[in-house]
Residue, then its C-alpha position, 0 to 999 in steps of 0.5 A: m113463820m108457819p102458816q095458820p092451822s086449818l080446822q081440818t088437821l092439827p100439826v104433829l107434836r115433837q116426840e121429845l117433848r115432856l109433860h111434868p106436873a106443876p104446883a096448882a095455880s093460885n085459884g086452885s086449878p091444876q098446872w103442868t110444865l112442858e119441857d123442850p129438852i133439846r133447847n132446855q126450855f120450859f113452858q107452863l101450861g094450864w089445865l086446858e092446854a095440858e089436856m090438849i097435849a095429853h089427848w093430841v090427835e090429828s083431828p081438831t074435832a076429835l080432840l075437842d070431843k075427847i076433852r069435853a067427854g073426859t073433863t068438865l072443860k068446854p073448849n072451843s075451836e078458837q081456843l084450840a087455834q090460839f094454842v096451836r099458834f103458841l106451839q108453832m111460835n115456840q117451835l114445839v111442832q114438827a115442820p118440813a125440812e125445807q121450812i126448818h132450813k128456810q127459818y134457819q137461814q132467815s134467822k141467821q140473816a136477821v142477826t147482824w153484828y150490830r143488831w147482836l151488839f145492840q141486843r147483847h151489850l148489856s148481857f151475854r153468856i159464855p158456857l164453859c162446861r156441862p157438869d151434870r155427869w160430874l155433879t151426879s158422881s160427886l153428889a154423895f160426897v156433898l150431901p152430908f153438908m146439905t143436911r139440917t144438922f150441918m146447917a144447925i152446927s154452922c149457925l152455932a159456929g157463926g154465933l160463937g164466932l160473933w160472940l168471940a169477935s165482940h170481945q176484940w171488936q177493935q181488932f175485928t173492925n181494923g183487920f183489913s190492913y194486911l190486904f193493902s199490898t200486892s200479894g194481899i190484893v191478889i189473894s183476896v181476889m182469888t179468894v172471892v173468885c173461889v167463893k163465887v165458884l162455891h156459890e154456883l156449885g151450891h145451886a148446882f148440887c141443890c138442883k141435883k139433890y132434888g132431881g134436876r139437871v144442870a145444863t151448863m155453867g159459865i160466865n155471864f158478862i153484864v156490861c162487860w163485867p164477868v159474873l159466874y152463872t149456873d143454868v138450873t132451868t130444869a128446876w121448873r119441872i120440880p113440882h114442890k115450890k119449897q124445893r125450887i126456892l131452896i135451889s134459888s137460895a142455895g148459893l147465898i146459903t153456901e156463902a152464909i155457911i162459909a162466912a160463919w166458919a170463917l168468922l169462927l176461925w178468925n178468932f183462932c188465927s194470929p194477925g196476918l194475911a190469913q186472918s184478913v182473908l178470913l175477915t173478908l170471907a166473913t164480912t165484905s164478900f158475904l155482905l156484898s153478895l147479899s146486897v146484889n143477890l137479894s134484890p129481885l129487880m135484876r135476874f140474880d138469886g133474889y129474882f128467882i126466889f121471888s118468882d118461886w115465892l109468887d109461883m110465877p115463872n117468867l115473872q119479868q115478862r108477865a109483870n111487864k104485860i100486866a103493867q102495860w095492861k094497867i097503864r092502858q086502863w089508866l090512860w085510855g080507860w080500856q076495859d080489856n081483861s087482865p092478861e092473867p086472872l090474879s087476885a087484887k092483892r097479888q096484882k098490886i104486888v106484881l104491878c109494884y114489882a114491874f114499876a120498881m124494876w123499870i125504874y131500877r133498870i133504867t137508873m142502873y144502866f144509865g149509871i153504868a153509862l155515866a161511869v163509863y163516860h167518866l172512867a173510860f173514853k168518852a165516846l163509849g159512854i155517849l154511845l151507851f147513853i144513846i143505846d140505853i135511851a133507844l133500848f129502854l125508852l124509845l123502843p118500848c114507847y114505839r111498840e106501845i104506840q103501835i098497839w094503841v094505833k092498832n086498837k084505835s077502835k077502843m079509843k072512846l072519849n071518857i074521863q081517862t082519855k080527857l085527863t090523858l089528852c090534857f096532861t099530854g098537851l100540858l107536857l108538850a106545852m112545857l117542853l116546846i113553848p119558849w116560856q122562859q124569857t129571862v136569864k138568871a146569873p149569880a152576881v155581885w153588886l160592887a161596893k162604893q169602895q174597895t180595898l186593894f191588897v197584896a196577893r202574896n209576899a212580893q217586892l214593890l217595883n213601881q207605884r204609879v199613883q198618888e193620894g186622891q188620884r182618879v183612875n180608870k178601870g184596868e189601869i195599873l196602880f202598883e207593880l210588884s215582883s217576887p224573885e222566888l216566883d220568877q225563879t220557879i217560872e224559869q225552872l218550869t219553862y226550862r223543864k217544859q222545853s226540855l220535855i218537848k225536845q225529848i218528845r220530838s226525839y222519841p220517833f228516832d229512839t226505839k228504846a225511849s219510845s216506850e216511855l212516851g206516855i209517861v213523858r207526856d203526862e209529866l209535860h201536861a203536869v208541868s204545863q199546868q204548874l207553869d200556867q198557875q205560876v204565870l197567873l200568880k205573877q200577873q196578880l202582882t200587877v195591881r190594877a184598878p177593879l173599877s173607875g174611881k178615886l184612890v184614897d188611904i194609900t199606905p204611907h211611906l211606900a218606897t221602891n224595893d220595899w218588901l210587902m206581906t201577903g194581905q197587906p192593904l195598899a190603898t182604897l178605891i172609891s167609885t165615882g160612877h154609876s152602880r155596877v153589878e158583875a154577873y157570871i153567865d153560863e155558856q149555854q145562856l150566852a146567846r140569849v142575851k145581848l148588850g143593852s138588855k134590861g134586868k134586875f139585881i136581887a140581893e140576898n139581903l131581903n131588906q134591899a130593894p131590887l136594882s134595875v140594871e142594863l147589860n153594858t159589857l160581855a166578856q169574849g172569853r170564859i173566866a179561869d177562876l173566881q178570884a175576883h168574887p170567891e164568895l159566889s163559889s160553892p166552897y163559900q156557900g155561893s151558887i156557882a159549883a166550884t173546886i178550890n185549886r190546891q196550888t193557888q187556893v182560888p175557886e175554879p168553876k166547873q162550868a164555862l162562865y162569862l163575866a158580864t158587867l151591868e150598870s144602873a143610874q138609879q142609885q149610888a153603890p152600896q157601902f159594902q159589896m152585896r151578893g145576889q143574882v141578876i135576872i136579865d131579859g133574854d130571848g125565849e128558849s124551850v126546854i127541848a131546845r136547851v136539852w138539845q143544845a146541851l147534848v150537842k155541846v157535849v158531843i162536840r166537846e168529847s169528839v174533839m177530845 
């Protein structure tokens, strides 16, 4: 950084700087635009700053005297010193060669690869060409398409095309079928790329029309997604606000013209690939471009249109400063002047824009990280989450807290400070105090009696029980067999072993090694099918779901009889205490222990709560909810689950553990009841819960 200016002499301005008139400010005061042509940067100056540039001399006293004598302004030395610091920070003054070299070396050392990646992973540009000379020579051929007459004709073409399309609306809405092929997809992508090139050329030619210069055109990568861009920064030296708005909206206008003519041509084109491409230009391409570019919350066309409409260059940075100033006023009651003298109405617009931009950007970038997490490899998604949290939450908060600390002398005990401290204390208490002392879990109060059914078509091999016999939970009652199922398991087992042998032989077969990925995918699919069939076979061994007495055994059952799916086998009547089966989330498992007390709350509000005690807790997670499908979301239950297409059994999305609770208060109900159980557990804070969930995800995905 350059040394602070003394009041004896002023630094020398760079000779190549240019000063252009700009539209007046909202309060009527004149404004100017200072152009740095070497770096293609522009700075908006007020009346006082422009007068300083215009009368710049070596002596500070002489400069101030000139401004006071020639204008009604009354500048002081402090204002001049602030402006000199601004010029030095933005490298707008001449400096010794040694100092320039030193600054270059420092900036080069400061930009390491990880810092570059941290700052540029969201967006970075690659310039491809400098088209200004070609645009100048080609402008005469394009000007006829940039007239009001051509715009009016295009509007008529679009209206006529829409009117004609309304007479064949069904064909219009179903006209994309030819695109669902390899050639159709390739042609559609090429068409959209060409439209985007014309979009950028619309900006470029419009800028040239009004006297601007197009520095570069290229590709802007937004989270690795390529987007074309055109650098029309020189539009800021155009004094007319309407012309700048036209430059910003020229790309959308170009696409609208293309859509209008494509819609008209669609009506005269026979069904086929060409008609589908025209339909894409008239609808999908244009509407998607509108939805993306019209939003002022990202730095696309809508942002620059909104910025020109407000006549506020660098809108994002200025809106951020105003929002930060307002937040300090709300939190601490600081009475600092606004960073900019805006009217009350305009200040509200800028504040709403700033807060909306913060919410939108955080949501969008976290959404991108979430998409990468699920669609790409998990480690990249987690890394993006960490970077986004650091970039959009931790770093801004850290910088803001630094400002609070530096200005602690402004801190006074007022109503805003009291409210802020109370709210902060309450928030910390909610996050840090382990106020949650219970564990909630979906549960079922088992009925006094349960009917046992045949899971699928099978043959009876053995009946181990008789009418009236007492059995214990888990005891085998009936053994069934399915030859078809056994054959399927045998075939899948043979196929699995064959694939394993094939994979083991690949290192010695260079030709086959290229198919290794396909074979592994097939092995994974076969293994899943085999596990499902084995599970189905296990279900053919009917066990007692609870301890009790067997009654109503189906009469005349004999060995080798064929039984149908859903056929009742017997009824089991409970003879013990009331039992509740609950499914506890893995994250809550460590908070409960055997002997913990709790209450079962039935969905039926007429049923009084049942006091229970945790009796058993499974060591492994459940694979499915076959025992209690009514607790799953497909059956309006509270457990998020999906139906397995093979077994038609709901499978939970999270890790759940089966817990059994008992009560000696009253007998089991006549019918099974659904509800939830609330178990006394160890206290846990919100921060601890979030941290455990984060660690769990990192460990799980690092293993994968």
